[in-house]
N, C-alpha and C positions, 0 to 999 in steps of 0.2 A: 566267507572272506576272512582270512587270518591276518591279524595285525601284528607287526613286529614290535614287541614290547620295548626293545632298546631304542627305537627310533623316536619315541615320544618323551617330551619333557613334561613333568607333572609339577604343579605348584598349588599349594593350599593358600587361598586368599583370606578366608575367614572361618573361624570355628566358634560355635556358640554352645553354651550349656543352658538348656531351657528347662525350667521347673514349672510344672502345672499343678494347681491345687485341684484335687479330686476328693470324692467322698471318703475314701479310705486313707487319705493323707496326701503325699506328693508323688508325682511321677517325674522322673528326670530323663530327658532325651538330649542327644548330642547331634548338632547339625554342622555340616562342613560344606563350604562353597569352594570348588576347585576348578582349575584350568588345566587343559591338556593340549599340547601342540607339538609340531615337528620342526618348527623354525623354518619351514619352507612353504607356508601358505595354508596349512591345515590347523584348525583350532576348534576346540570344543569346551563346553562348560557343563558342570554337573553339580547337583545339590544332593548330598548324601545325608541320610538321617539314620540314627541307631539309638537303641535304648541301652546298649552295653558300654560302648567306649568311643572315643574320638577316632581311634585307629579303624574301627569298623565303619564309622561314618565316612572317613576319608576314602576307604576302599570302595564303598558304594558310590561315592561321588566320582571317583576316577573311572569306574566301570560305566557309569551313566554318561560321563563326558566323552569316553571313547566311542560310545554308540551314537552320539550327536555331533560328530566331527563335521565341520563346514570347510569347503574348499574356497579360498579367497583368490581373487584375481589381482596380482601384484605386477608392477613393472619396475625392475631394477631396484628393489628394496623399498619402494614407496607405492602409494596409490596413484593411478593414472590421472585422476581429476578430483576436484573438490566435492565433498559429500556433506550433506546435512540431513539429519533424521531425528524424528521424535518418537519416543516409546514411553508410554505412560506419562510420568512427570519429568522424565529425563530428555534433554535435547542435546545433541552432539553436533559439532562442526569439525570436519576433518579437512585439512589442506595438505597437498603434497609438499614436501620440503626438498631442497637441493641436497646433493651428495655431501655428507659430512655434517649436516645440521643435527642429526640425532633425533631421538624421540622427545618431542616437547609435549608432555602430557603429565597428568598427575595421578597419583594413587594406583588404583587397580587397572586403569587403562594403560599405564606404562607397562605393567606386567603382561597384559593381553598382547600388546604390540610386540614385545620381545619374544613371547612364546609363539606368536604367529609368524615371526620372521620379518617384520616391518622394521627397517633400520632408520628411515628418515621420514618423519611425519610431524605435523603440528595439529594438536587436538585441543578444542575448547569444549568443556562440559558446562551446561546450564541447567538449572532446576534442581533435581534431586541430588542428595549426597549418598544415596543408597548404592552400595557396591553392586548388588545383583541387578538392579534396573539399569545402572550405568553400563555394565558389561553387556547386558542383553541389547541395549540401544546401540552400542558400538558394533556388536556382531551383526545386527540387522542392517546397520548402515554399511558395513563392509560387504554384505551380501548384495547390496543394490548397485555395486560398482559394475560398470559395463565393460 
């Protein structure tokens, strides 16, 4: 299956430089957490790691995200019914919003909704402030929509 490269929007959510103490000194690795979507109901997340640079970590994250694309069931720019879901320490509550309300969400979830193509939704996050677990919780909640 060939994916059209121009159809996808790519967004880097978080980059980290991780230094680990080892016997010979220090090892430095770069981690990148990215989102990929087509603004029409397909979205994927990826976590790329590299020892060389952020650019290589980003590239690995984007290729991983494209392999893990998820198809979402949307109805006229919003979700069809309220959804709540718990993943690890994150809990999310999503409510459909009327036309023109916009995305009422914070942080990384706002980026996820715009890349997925959801234009009107109200989201409340409880528990964790970790971007990775919050995004995973949101995607799993969106997968449960009937």
